[in-house]
C-alpha positions in Angstrom: 11.7 24.8 -11.1 12.2 27.6 -8.5 9.3 29.6 -9.9 7.1 26.6 -9.4 8.1 26.6 -5.8 7.8 30.4 -5.3 4.2 30.4 -6.6 3.0 28.1 -3.9 4.5 30.0 -1.0 2.6 32.4 1.3 2.6 35.9 -0.2 4.0 37.6 2.9 7.0 35.2 2.9 7.8 35.1 -0.8 10.4 37.8 -0.8 12.5 36.1 1.9 12.1 32.7 0.4 12.9 33.9 -3.1 16.2 35.3 -1.9 17.2 31.9 -0.4 16.0 30.0 -3.5 18.2 32.3 -5.7 21.3 31.7 -3.6 21.1 28.0 -2.8 22.0 25.5 -5.5 22.1 22.4 -3.2 18.6 22.8 -1.8 17.0 19.4 -1.0 13.9 20.2 1.1 11.8 23.1 2.4 10.1 22.2 5.7 7.0 24.3 6.7 5.9 23.8 10.4 3.2 25.6 12.2 4.7 28.0 14.8 8.2 27.5 13.5 10.4 29.4 11.0 10.6 27.8 7.5 13.7 25.5 7.2 15.6 25.2 4.0 17.5 21.9 4.1 20.6 21.9 1.9 23.1 19.0 1.3 25.4 20.2 4.1 23.4 22.6 6.3 20.0 24.2 7.0 18.9 27.8 6.6 16.2 29.2 8.8 14.1 32.2 8.1 13.4 34.8 10.8 9.6 34.7 10.3 7.4 32.2 12.0 4.8 30.2 10.0 1.2 30.8 10.9 -2.0 28.8 10.2 -3.0 31.4 7.7 0.3 30.9 5.8 -0.3 27.2 5.6 -3.9 27.6 4.5 -2.7 30.0 1.8 -0.1 27.5 0.6 -2.8 24.7 0.4 -4.9 27.1 -1.7 -2.1 27.7 -4.2 -1.0 24.1 -4.2 -4.5 22.9 -5.1 -5.1 25.7 -7.5 -8.0 27.0 -5.4 -9.8 23.6 -5.3 -8.6 21.6 -2.3 -11.3 19.1 -2.8 -9.9 18.2 -6.2 -6.8 16.9 -4.5 -8.4 15.3 -1.5 -7.3 11.8 -2.4 -3.7 12.8 -2.9 -3.7 14.6 0.4 -5.3 11.6 2.1 -2.3 9.6 0.9 0.0 12.2 2.3 1.7 13.7 -0.7 1.2 15.1 -4.2 3.5 16.1 -7.1 3.3 19.5 -8.6 4.4 20.9 -11.9 8.2 20.7 -12.2 8.3 17.4 -10.4 8.6 18.8 -6.8 6.8 16.5 -4.3 4.9 17.9 -1.3 4.3 15.8 1.8 1.6 16.6 4.3 1.1 15.9 8.0 -1.7 16.9 10.3 -4.8 15.4 11.9 -6.1 12.2 10.3 -9.6 10.8 10.5 -9.8 7.0 10.6 -12.5 4.7 9.3 -12.3 1.0 10.0 -8.6 1.4 10.8 -7.8 3.2 7.5 -7.0 6.8 6.9 -10.2 8.4 5.5 -9.2 12.0 5.5 -6.4 14.4 6.5 -7.5 17.7 8.1 -5.9 20.5 10.0 -2.7 20.2 7.9 0.0 22.0 9.8 3.2 20.5 8.4 4.5 20.4 4.8 7.7 19.0 3.3 8.6 20.2 -0.2 11.1 17.8 -1.7 13.0 19.5 -4.4 13.1 17.6 -7.7 16.6 17.4 -8.9 17.8 15.3 -11.9 21.5 14.4 -11.8 21.9 13.2 -15.3 25.1 11.0 -15.6 25.2 10.2 -11.9 24.3 6.6 -12.6 27.0 6.2 -15.2 29.4 4.6 -12.8 26.8 2.0 -11.9 26.1 0.8 -15.4 28.9 -1.7 -15.7 27.5 -3.6 -12.7 24.0 -3.7 -14.1 24.8 -5.8 -17.2 26.1 -9.4 -17.6 28.7 -10.4 -20.2 25.9 -10.9 -22.9 24.5 -7.4 -22.4 21.4 -8.4 -20.4 20.4 -6.4 -17.4 20.9 -8.1 -14.1 18.2 -8.1 -11.4 19.6 -5.3 -9.2 18.8 -3.6 -5.9 20.1 -0.1 -5.1 20.3 0.2 -1.3 21.0 3.2 1.0 19.7 5.0 4.0 17.0 7.6 3.3 18.2 10.9 1.8 21.3 9.5 0.1 19.9 9.5 -3.4 19.1 5.9 -4.4 16.0 7.0 -6.3 18.0 9.7 -8.1 20.5 7.0 -9.2 17.7 4.6 -10.1 16.1 7.3 -12.3 19.3 8.0 -14.2 20.0 4.3 -14.7 16.4 3.9 -16.1 17.1 6.8 -18.5 20.4 5.4 -19.8 19.1 1.8 -20.1 15.9 3.0 -21.9 17.7 5.2 -24.4 20.7 2.8 -24.9 24.2 3.6 -23.7 27.8 2.7 -24.7 26.6 0.9 -27.8 24.0 -1.1 -26.0 20.5 -1.3 -27.5 17.8 0.5 -25.4 15.3 -1.6 -23.6 11.6 -1.3 -22.8 11.1 -0.3 -19.2 7.9 0.1 -17.1 8.2 2.2 -14.0 5.9 1.5 -11.1 5.9 4.9 -9.5 3.8 4.3 -6.3 4.9 7.6 -4.7 5.5 9.6 -7.8 9.1 10.0 -7.0 10.9 8.4 -10.0 9.1 10.0 -13.0 7.5 12.7 -10.9 4.4 12.7 -13.0 2.1 15.8 -13.0 -1.3 15.1 -14.6 0.2 11.9 -16.0 3.2 13.6 -17.7 6.7 12.7 -16.4 8.5 15.8 -15.2 11.8 13.9 -15.2 13.7 12.4 -18.1 13.2 8.6 -17.8 14.1 7.7 -21.4 12.3 7.2 -24.6 11.4 3.6 -24.2 9.9 4.0 -20.7 6.3 3.8 -19.6 4.9 4.8 -16.2 2.2 3.5 -13.9 1.9 6.5 -11.5 0.5 6.3 -8.0 -0.1 2.5 -8.4 0.7 0.1 -5.5 3.8 -1.9 -6.3 2.4 -5.4 -6.4 -0.7 -4.6 -8.5 1.4 -2.3 -10.7 4.0 -4.9 -11.5 1.3 -7.4 -12.5 -0.5 -4.8 -14.6 2.7 -3.8 -16.4 3.5 -7.4 -17.2 0.0 -8.0 -18.6 -0.4 -4.8 -20.7 3.0 -3.2 -21.5 5.3 -6.1 -22.3 8.3 -4.6 -20.5 11.8 -6.1 -20.6 12.5 -4.4 -17.3 10.3 -3.3 -14.4 11.7 -0.5 -12.2 10.2 0.0 -8.7 11.1 2.0 -5.6 11.3 0.8 -2.0 11.1 -3.0 -2.1 11.5 -5.1 1.0 8.0 -5.7 2.3 6.7 -9.1 3.3 4.7 -9.5 0.1 7.4 -8.3 -2.3 9.3 -11.6 -2.5 6.2 -13.3 -4.0 5.5 -10.7 -6.7 9.1 -10.3 -7.6 9.4 -14.0 -8.0 6.3 -14.0 -10.3 7.8 -11.3 -12.5 11.1 -13.0 -12.9 9.5 -16.3 -13.8 7.9 -14.4 -16.8 11.3 -13.5 -18.1 11.2 -9.8 -17.1 14.1 -8.2 -15.1 13.8 -6.0 -12.0 15.6 -2.8 -11.0 14.6 -1.7 -7.5 15.6 0.2 -4.4 15.3 -0.4 -0.7 16.3 1.2 2.6 19.3 -0.3 4.3 23.0 0.0 5.2 24.7 -3.4 5.0 24.0 -6.9 3.7 23.5 -8.1 7.3 21.0 -5.3 7.9 18.8 -6.0 4.8 18.9 -9.8 5.1 17.6 -9.5 8.6 14.3 -8.1 7.2 11.8 -10.9 6.6 10.8 -9.8 3.1 14.3 -9.2 1.9 15.5 -12.4 3.5 13.1 -14.4 1.4 14.3 -12.7 -1.8 17.9 -13.3 -0.8 17.4 -16.9 0.0 15.7 -17.4 -3.3 18.5 -15.7 -5.2 16.0 -13.3 -6.9 18.6 -10.5 -7.2 22.0 -10.8 -8.8 23.5 -7.4 -7.8 23.3 -5.4 -4.5 24.6 -1.9 -4.9 25.1 0.1 -1.6 25.3 3.9 -1.7 26.7 6.0 1.1 27.2 9.7 1.4 30.9 10.6 1.8 32.1 13.5 3.8 32.7 15.7 0.7 29.1 15.1 -0.5 29.9 12.5 -3.1 28.7 8.9 -3.0 30.6 5.8 -2.0 29.6 2.7 -4.0 29.9 -0.9 -2.8 28.7 -3.8 -5.0 28.0 -7.4 -4.0 26.9 -10.3 -6.1 24.1 -12.8 -5.1 26.7 -14.8 -3.2 27.6 -11.8 -1.1 31.0 -11.5 -2.8 32.2 -7.9 -2.8 32.9 -6.8 -6.4 34.0 -3.2 -5.6 
């Protein structure tokens, strides 16, 4: 994984960056900003290099990231991100060109965010007992946290265990709608993360259309999707559940009061579309605190 990152760095900065990459085991992001030193964001602190990033450094990185053909990745860059081999995800920011109110192209890219792919196999084990009912069926569940706490990591691990089968339970067919390529982290269509042997992926597909496509073509027992909560989500989630499929999803939030104040989520809550709400918070020691509610807002743990 670290070699995949080193190979896309500017040549003049590689020795400095390689030293940090060898030392840091809790690295989460590398932030590259024009006119600023590179920032290595770890779970508890940031490390800054002494060198300042130049426009030439960023152009060099874009050349390496795109394998010397930036035009081949123009659509991914327009959307603001792409996933490279190893599952690491690169976000882009710069000057955008609009056409009829839509982003047509991104030029003068001057800011990059490399999010380090990290599988934490087993992290979702403590959540599994809240995901099943007494008959062994998966409950419609939302994992909820602020950004950066790890809800997608937990979702991924739950997908893997449910897909493979765990604790004597039979594995289930899952389709992942990976709109931002963060769950499976596909590179050229191949998942870079372990998401289980009964899991299929629609990569880079919008959530609503992806859920309908999966239902029509892949006969999933469970659909997994990241970052629900939009106004249109209640309608499509309701459609999926009426067809007998279950939903595992995530959304941003901190408390039940916070998420039910959002229009899209309020509709889903009022319609009792989800049976479990699992809140994740980062504790002071770096571990995760877990709080679970049922659909009646009764706290279970």
